[in-house]
N, C-alpha and C positions, 0 to 999 in steps of 0.2 A: 503494499500499500504505500503510495507516495505521500508527500506532507500535505498537499492540497486535499486529498482525499481524506486524510486522518482530520484536517480541520473541518470538512463537511460533517464527520460523524462526531464531532465534539460538541458537549452540551455548553449552555451558556455560563456553567460555573467556572469555566476557563478564565473569565476575567471578572474582576471585581469592581462594579460601577454602582453608583447610585442611579438606579434607573426610574424614569419618570416621564411624564409628558415633555417637561423641558429639555431632558436629555435626548429623547427621541427626536424631538423637534430639531434640536441643534444638530443631530447627526444627520437628518434628511436636508438640512439647509446648507450642508457643505458640498455641495455640488457644482462649484465653480470649475472652470475649465483647467484641469491639471497641468495643462502646457503654459498657463499663465504665472509668472513668477508670483509667490505667496509670500506675505511678509507677517510673521506671527505678531499677535498681540499680547501675549503673556510671556513666552520665551523670549530670549534675546534672539537677534537674527542669527548669530552663530549657532546657538542651541537649537533654534528651529530648523537650520539647514541640517544640523548633525540629525535630528530626530527623522528627517525624511529619509536620510541615508540608512538609518537604523532600521526604519520600517520597510524599506526596499529590500533589506536582507531577511527580516523575519516573515514578510508577506509579499515575495515578488510575483509579478505578473507571469502567469503561466497560461494554462488553457482557460482560466478565469482571471477576472482583473486583480490587480495586487493592490497593497495598501495606498500606493500613490496614484493609482488610477481612481482610487475612491476618496482621495483628499482627506485620509485619515489622521495626517499630521495637523492639518487645519482642524480637524474635529477636536482631537486630543488638546490642543493648544487652546480652542474656545471653550471647551469643557473646563479646563483648569482656570481660565479666566472668568467665566460666567456662573459654574455650578459647584466647584470644588470649595471645601471649607479653607479657612485661611491657614489652618495647620496642614492641610494636605498640599495646599499652593506652596508653602515654605518648603515642605520636605521634597516636593517635586522638583522645584527650582534648585535646592541643594544637590539632588540626585543629579540633575543635568549638569551643573558644574562639575561634580564629581566625575562623571563620565567623560567631560571634556578634559580634566586634569589626567585621568586614566589614559585617554587617547595621546594626550602630549607626552606622557612618561612612556608609553609604549612605542611610539612612532617619531618622537622628537618633532612634532610639528602640531599645529592646531587643527582641530576637527574638520574646519572648512576647507583644509587643504588636502585632505584625505581622500583616497580612491576607493573604489567598491572592494577590492581584495583587502585593504587595510580594515575596512568596516567589517568585512566578512570574519577576519582574524579576531578582532575584538569582540564581537557578538558571540563567536563560537568559544572564545576564552571564559566568558561569564556564564553563558546560557548552557554550555556543555560542560560546566564545572563538576567535578567529582561530588559525591555527597559530603565527603570530609571538607572539601573547599567551601561548598555552600554553608555548612555548618559553621565554619570559621568566619566567613563573611557576615553571617546573621549575629553571630556572637560580638564581632567588632562593631556592628551597627548598634547592638543593644548597649554597649559600653560607652558609645559617644552620644548616645541620646540625651542622657540627662545634662552633660556639658552644653550640648547645643539648645536644649530648652532653656537654660539659664543665660545664655549669651547668644543672641541672634547672629552675631557675627563669626561664631565659632564654626569652622569648616569641618565637613564630613571627612572620614576615612576614604580617601578617594577610590580605593579598589573596592571596598565593602558597600559605598555609596553607588557606584557603577553597577555592581550586581543587583542591588535593589531597584535602581532606576530601569535596568534593562528588563527585570522581571516584572515590574509594574508597566511597562511599555508594552511588553508582549502581551499581558492580560488585556489591557484596554484595547489593543489593536484587533486582537482576535474577537473580542466581544463587538467592537464597532463593525468588523468585517462581516460578521454573520448577521448583525442586525441592520445593515444598509439595505435599501430597497432593491439595490441591484442583484446582491447576492441572495437576499431573501425571496425574491420572485423568480430569479433565473438560474440559480445554482442549487439551493435547498429545495426540501420537498414543500412546495407552496400549494396550500388549499385555502382560498379565500372564504370559502363555506365550508367548514369541516362537518362531517356527517357523523354517523353512527359510531360508536367505539366498537372495534373489532379487536377481540383478546388474541385470536389465533386466525392468520391469513397467509397467503403467499407474499414473500417479501416484495416481489416484483409489482405488487398491486398496493404496496405499503410504503412508497417512498425509496424502494430499493436500498434500505438501510441507512439513508441520509437522515440527519437531524430535521425536525418540522420547522418551517420558518414561523416565527411568531408574529 
């Protein structure tokens, strides 16, 4: 099973989002032409450009639209600006800055100067980390949380912060990809008028194993 098919079969639990009419409306409003230059309203221009690069690695365009085809960077940035709590905004911004620091440490350049292969390497480093490495990143994040709560200027451990940031972005991206109108109607199992509940039936007549679009 390829990654795209696996995503089709994932439940909405893959991403942790505050879901409501505002969020869904915001998602459907992010339909501007992906070829037009986008300028973030929450993230810095540099961190916004890095977010697009990261999303292109996590959800590339294949036989179905990718994250950048659906303007998911625009959605995440707008969600953080208009819906997220102040605490989550603060942590997301710190995570984005930690990722930028991790990129600079790994490649000795700023993220806006990175290429696709470099982004692939850094995303793989953190999102394919061993269980032991993940546990270490989470421990380090926990240890720095209190100092950051007391001092807004306190910086994250950049490696642990980059891991948390990429994990958060991945969850939001998968949720947004699945919840978008394009994917919901044309990729997932879409039935605008659901009928009777069928406990046992042929898979070919019940979505062929795909998650149902909500």
